[in-house]
C-alpha positions in Angstrom: 0.0 0.0 0.0 1.5 3.4 -1.1 2.2 5.8 1.6 0.2 9.0 1.5 2.4 12.0 0.9 1.9 14.7 3.5 2.5 18.3 2.2 4.0 20.6 4.8 1.9 23.6 5.4 3.4 26.7 3.8 4.5 29.3 6.3 2.4 32.5 5.9 4.3 35.9 6.0 2.5 38.2 8.4 4.9 41.1 7.8 4.3 42.0 4.1 2.4 45.1 5.1 5.8 46.6 6.1 6.8 46.9 2.5 3.6 48.8 1.6 4.0 50.9 4.7 7.6 51.8 3.9 6.6 52.9 0.3 3.8 55.0 1.7 6.1 56.7 4.2 8.6 57.4 1.4 6.0 59.0 -0.8 4.6 61.0 2.1 8.1 62.3 2.9 8.6 63.3 -0.7 5.2 65.1 -0.7 6.1 67.2 2.4 9.5 68.0 1.0 7.9 69.4 -2.2 5.3 71.3 -0.2 8.0 72.8 2.0 10.1 73.9 -1.0 7.2 75.6 -2.8 6.1 77.3 0.4 9.3 79.4 0.6 8.2 82.2 -1.7 10.5 85.2 -2.4 8.1 87.9 -1.5 10.2 90.6 -3.3 10.4 88.6 -6.5 6.7 87.9 -6.4 6.0 91.6 -6.2 8.3 92.3 -9.1 6.6 89.6 -11.2 3.2 90.9 -10.4 4.2 94.5 -11.4 5.8 93.1 -14.6 2.6 91.3 -15.6 0.5 94.4 -14.9 2.9 96.5 -17.0 3.0 94.0 -19.8 -0.8 94.2 -20.1 -0.9 98.0 -20.2 2.5 99.4 -21.1 3.2 102.6 -23.0 6.5 103.4 -24.6 8.3 106.5 -25.8 10.3 107.0 -28.9 8.4 105.9 -32.0 9.8 106.6 -35.5 12.0 109.5 -34.3 13.7 107.9 -31.3 15.0 104.5 -30.2 11.9 102.9 -28.5 12.0 103.0 -24.7 9.5 101.3 -22.5 9.5 102.6 -19.0 8.4 100.0 -16.6 9.4 97.5 -13.9 12.9 96.1 -14.3 13.8 92.5 -13.6 17.5 91.8 -13.1 18.6 94.7 -15.2 16.2 94.0 -18.2 12.9 95.6 -19.2 9.9 93.3 -19.1 9.9 93.4 -23.0 13.2 91.6 -22.9 12.3 88.8 -20.6 13.0 86.2 -23.3 16.5 87.4 -23.8 19.5 87.1 -21.6 19.3 90.1 -19.3 21.9 92.9 -19.1 23.6 93.3 -15.8 24.4 96.7 -14.2 28.1 96.0 -15.0 27.3 95.6 -18.7 25.3 98.8 -18.9 28.0 100.7 -17.1 30.6 99.2 -19.5 28.7 100.5 -22.6 28.3 103.9 -20.9 32.1 103.9 -20.3 32.7 103.3 -24.0 30.4 106.2 -24.8 32.3 108.5 -22.5 35.6 107.4 -23.9 34.5 108.2 -27.5 33.1 111.5 -26.3 36.4 112.3 -24.6 38.3 111.6 -27.9 36.0 113.8 -29.9 36.3 116.8 -27.7 39.7 117.5 -29.2 38.4 117.1 -32.7 35.1 119.0 -32.6 34.3 122.6 -31.9 30.6 122.6 -31.2 28.3 125.7 -31.3 25.2 126.0 -29.2 23.1 127.4 -32.1 23.5 124.4 -34.4 22.8 120.7 -33.9 25.8 118.8 -32.5 28.2 117.1 -35.0 28.0 113.8 -33.1 25.4 112.8 -30.6 25.6 109.6 -28.6 23.2 107.7 -26.3 23.1 104.3 -24.7 20.2 102.2 -23.8 21.2 99.0 -22.0 23.4 97.1 -24.3 22.7 99.4 -27.3 25.0 102.2 -28.3 23.6 104.7 -30.9 25.9 107.3 -32.5 24.2 110.0 -34.6 26.3 111.8 -37.2 25.1 115.2 -38.5 25.0 114.9 -42.3 25.3 118.7 -42.6 28.8 118.4 -41.1 29.9 115.1 -42.6 28.7 115.7 -46.2 28.3 118.5 -48.7 24.7 119.4 -49.6 23.1 116.7 -51.7 26.4 114.7 -51.8 27.4 111.4 -50.4 31.2 111.8 -50.2 32.5 112.1 -46.6 34.2 115.5 -46.1 38.0 115.0 -45.5 38.0 117.1 -42.4 35.5 114.7 -40.8 37.6 111.6 -41.4 39.5 111.9 -38.0 36.1 112.0 -36.2 34.9 108.9 -38.0 38.3 107.2 -37.3 37.9 107.9 -33.5 34.4 106.3 -33.6 35.3 103.4 -35.7 38.4 102.5 -33.6 36.2 102.0 -30.6 33.4 100.1 -32.4 35.8 97.8 -34.1 36.8 96.3 -30.7 33.4 94.7 -30.2 33.4 92.6 -33.4 29.7 92.9 -33.5 27.1 93.9 -36.1 26.9 97.6 -36.8 23.7 99.0 -38.4 24.2 102.2 -40.4 21.2 104.2 -41.5 21.0 107.3 -43.6 18.2 109.9 -43.1 17.3 113.1 -45.0 14.8 116.0 -44.6 11.7 116.2 -46.7 13.2 118.5 -49.3 13.7 117.0 -52.7 17.4 116.8 -53.7 17.8 118.8 -56.9 20.6 119.0 -59.5 22.3 115.9 -58.1 23.1 112.4 -59.5 20.7 110.9 -56.9 17.2 110.0 -58.0 15.6 111.0 -54.7 16.1 111.1 -50.9 16.0 107.3 -50.7 19.0 107.1 -53.0 20.9 109.9 -51.2 20.4 108.5 -47.7 21.4 105.0 -48.8 24.5 106.3 -50.5 25.6 108.2 -47.4 25.1 105.2 -45.2 27.0 103.0 -47.7 29.8 105.6 -47.8 30.3 105.4 -44.0 30.1 101.5 -44.1 32.6 101.4 -46.9 35.1 103.6 -45.1 34.8 101.7 -41.9 35.5 98.4 -43.7 38.4 99.7 -45.8 40.2 102.0 -43.3 39.5 100.0 -40.1 39.3 96.4 -41.5 35.9 95.8 -40.0 34.5 92.6 -41.4 31.9 93.5 -44.1 29.6 90.8 -42.7 29.2 92.9 -39.6 28.2 96.0 -41.4 24.8 96.8 -42.9 23.8 100.0 -44.6 20.3 101.3 -45.3 18.6 104.5 -46.5 15.5 105.7 -44.8 15.0 108.8 -46.8 12.8 111.3 -45.0 10.5 108.7 -43.5 11.9 109.0 -39.9 12.2 112.6 -38.9 13.3 113.5 -35.4 12.6 117.2 -35.7 10.1 119.5 -37.5 10.9 119.8 -41.2 9.1 123.1 -41.2 12.1 124.9 -39.8 15.7 125.1 -41.2 17.1 123.9 -37.9 14.7 121.0 -37.8 15.6 120.0 -41.4 19.3 120.1 -40.5 18.7 117.8 -37.5 16.8 115.3 -39.7 19.7 115.1 -42.1 21.8 112.5 -40.3 23.6 109.1 -40.4 23.0 106.8 -37.4 25.3 104.0 -36.2 23.7 101.4 -33.9 25.7 98.8 -32.2 23.8 95.9 -30.5 26.1 94.3 -27.9 25.6 90.7 -27.0 25.5 89.3 -23.4 28.6 87.2 -23.9 30.8 90.2 -24.9 33.6 90.9 -22.4 32.6 94.5 -21.9 34.6 95.0 -18.7 37.8 94.5 -20.6 36.7 96.7 -23.6 35.6 99.5 -21.3 38.9 100.0 -19.5 
């Protein structure tokens, strides 16, 4: 007679609940860590963000067609709310650009003799990482001509020497008044303003070896006046060539500005 096989009763594990309990405690700990981290709000930053959002919804700027656009509003880490998508300028960068402007201005003092009753020969302004230099066409060019006057070459040299150090794009724009150019080889004010801008770009490339890929020249004609064309002084102010340098965040401005 075959012996009946007796199966040993399997031992039941009464401590499996500890595994689930340990997982639950781990998740609970992670939950409280996250809650703690998001509860530490920078009150000052939150106020700035709130102001920036309100400003973005109802902002008003200055400038328009006759000036470089400026939007006065809340500033976050050195940048306007309109530049939140870009890498923001720091105070050191802004000061470095301003230092370059002052250095050019100092060099030009020995070359220019300004008169209070006429527009300045060279006018400079900075806005963040942007440097704008305005050349009076009445001083740099003969009437209805696009050849740079020889006596103004040293002035342009002083400016180009500084701008060349950045190795960045330089936008050159020519502007005229609303008077039609007569008895010249130029078809109209568009042609004249473009030729003057091209003359400045060509000289900067040839005399200062600035890469032509960094230079762009355009003529705006009389479409962007900055003064009243109804007066002689206003028309003289509108006749100009503007050089605009857009400086990138990665530029070593502290070294250039010394």
